[in-house]
C-alpha positions in Angstrom: 162.2 160.4 127.3 165.9 159.5 127.1 166.8 155.8 126.9 168.1 155.2 130.4 165.0 156.6 132.3 162.7 154.9 129.8 164.5 151.6 130.3 164.3 152.0 134.1 160.6 153.0 134.2 159.4 150.3 131.7 160.8 147.7 134.1 159.0 149.4 137.0 155.8 149.3 135.1 156.3 145.7 134.2 157.0 144.7 137.8 153.8 146.5 138.9 151.7 144.9 136.2 153.0 141.4 137.2 152.2 142.0 140.8 148.9 141.3 142.6 148.5 145.0 143.2 147.7 145.5 139.5 144.4 143.6 139.7 141.7 145.6 137.8 144.3 147.8 136.2 143.1 147.2 132.6 144.2 150.7 131.5 147.7 150.1 132.8 148.0 146.7 131.1 146.7 148.1 127.8 148.9 151.1 128.0 152.0 148.9 128.7 151.3 146.6 125.6 150.6 149.6 123.4 153.7 151.4 124.6 155.9 148.5 123.8 154.4 148.1 120.4 154.7 151.8 119.6 158.4 151.9 120.8 159.3 148.9 118.6 157.7 150.6 115.6 158.8 154.2 116.2 161.8 154.2 118.4 163.4 150.7 118.2 166.8 151.9 119.5 165.2 153.0 122.7 163.5 149.6 123.5 165.6 147.0 121.7 168.3 146.8 124.5 165.6 145.7 127.1 163.1 144.0 124.8 164.3 140.5 125.5 163.6 141.2 129.2 160.0 142.3 128.4 158.9 139.3 126.2 157.6 137.2 129.0 155.7 140.1 130.6 154.0 140.8 127.3 152.8 137.2 127.0 151.7 137.1 130.6 149.8 140.4 130.6 148.1 139.5 127.3 147.0 136.2 128.7 145.7 137.6 132.0 143.1 140.0 130.7 140.5 138.8 133.1 142.9 139.6 136.0 143.1 143.2 134.8 139.4 143.6 134.0 137.3 145.6 136.5 134.7 143.7 138.5 132.7 146.8 139.1 130.4 148.3 136.6 131.8 151.8 137.0 130.8 154.5 134.6 130.6 152.2 131.6 127.9 149.8 132.9 127.9 146.1 132.6 
């Protein structure tokens, strides 16, 4: 993805994950953290311009794992 669309959509994803609407969205939270890590390692020029704006969200999302965890047993059981 080109830099400008990526930098737009990463903020949209961040805003969603920081909202109450993202409760039980463990896959989204995990994907966000892995995506940032992967971009820093493999495509730093794509993410470095917006990385300072993402630092707080990385810390918050990493600290709120219980918020993102599903309360239902779903297909994986307890």
